[in-house]
Steps between C-alpha positions, in 0.01 A plus 500: 500500500372144518509506880312828508234353269464194722450720806246710315307190384512355854356826633221491239425138600469600866251779415290304248496150648574538873247606758717525812657836409358850517549551126341161421193576711465848343522346152232240588263764639547721194451206262188392688357853473572511124348156438179588682468827312568339164241225556247762615567693175441182292171437683375853456603502134263209435194704605328619181381832649866588580665383183384783270568807717817366669634258238808706415577560868482127570738433208753742640470365850545149367820594315640657819445171684631297207827696486546474882432122498729458197782671688433276801504190277834608349646564848399151613667348200819704546527433877492119480789274403293269282237718332343208312393342828302810590360552148360146484379495860128546588543858622734579210231400252236695699724810489541461123126449437427807710684725256468313174143611395599868483792429263298258286245778454765700311554233236193277483155610401238392753761437774307739722269205565788356707478794739322285755816293528652794691280393789767232555698772668290422802681165528821691560367595841558142605874548436496803734289329768736204477781717624574617850279377780271316258772268370490269801122474496490432127771237524334334798172481310672350197680252724176402670327444169784275383491307825120454467502417133457123538215534750320761294540294184349194664213715629418649159524163330239376745281805430542448125391137532206601721384762254499252211315242708235739634458663157437160347254416775304820435484410129339168592269639768382820326498389139474714185176677591655704786802641311746223577528406131842336513763381743739789419215752558421329831865510601497872417202544733684305774805726465310828531297358787795366701684826458191679640464710184156373403406678175147354508494407130455134592289411805402149630130439547478146641524433875806278458666760272437775760646276771817443295518873424485575873787265571708659222434848645617392840811343347575838345591641840733210555685586179581842650580381848725197436766657274508807724563282805773301322686811395452663837667208681795505264530876529503484875769234497708685242483834679665344806805371320557705187657844460546667161746770403397799284828494310476477118762314298711743292531237230136387441304742727322214673404526870392264777843407638579380850637774734847331517514419127829582326404381156179526296299178520363562148813577290787439739643855483652656809259728684 
């Protein structure tokens, strides 16, 4: 009996967590379809003109999705060797928050205000996109960001220092009469200018101030270009040497293993 249960649980794990089988791909496509429909229902339900005539219909539709996602949540817990690892993981918490508002509404008055939390179901798409052919790309991107972390950190520290310096200069140059009433307010102006947002609530009026503003605007394009270039170089280098398997660990459900991996690099369990 125990052996039969282990085989059954292993089969469930292949369907729910793996993407390199027909059943796993079919499960992912079905789940993706349900997630998109459920999020669309949440969005439509928030429209006042639709709430009154179709409120009851939306409630019934929501309970259908809630029951389906609850069953999926239970299957994920059953199919893994260490359920607590999944429950406390990022996607485990997202799965729980996706179904929790409906059940809270049965016991707590005013819990319907938490209905918008159901939009978190959209985050579950990233789990599906992470599977299959997208696993390698996602892992390569994460690897590239880790490799570029030191360079990007130095770059943003330099930008942070520059923003404080230029903001303080604008406070001195423009003065109180032109809206630059304090150094923090001037730094705020420098931030929205260097990010090319430009709300227009504070505008320099002196020639020197306009010149500094022009320099900050030009620097804004550098902010976009430099980190992009750093990550692109790391991504190119990583794509030449790194291959990632789509296999999920049956113990902790984590992915991103090397193709020849025998044991999970996260929990040590045999793959």
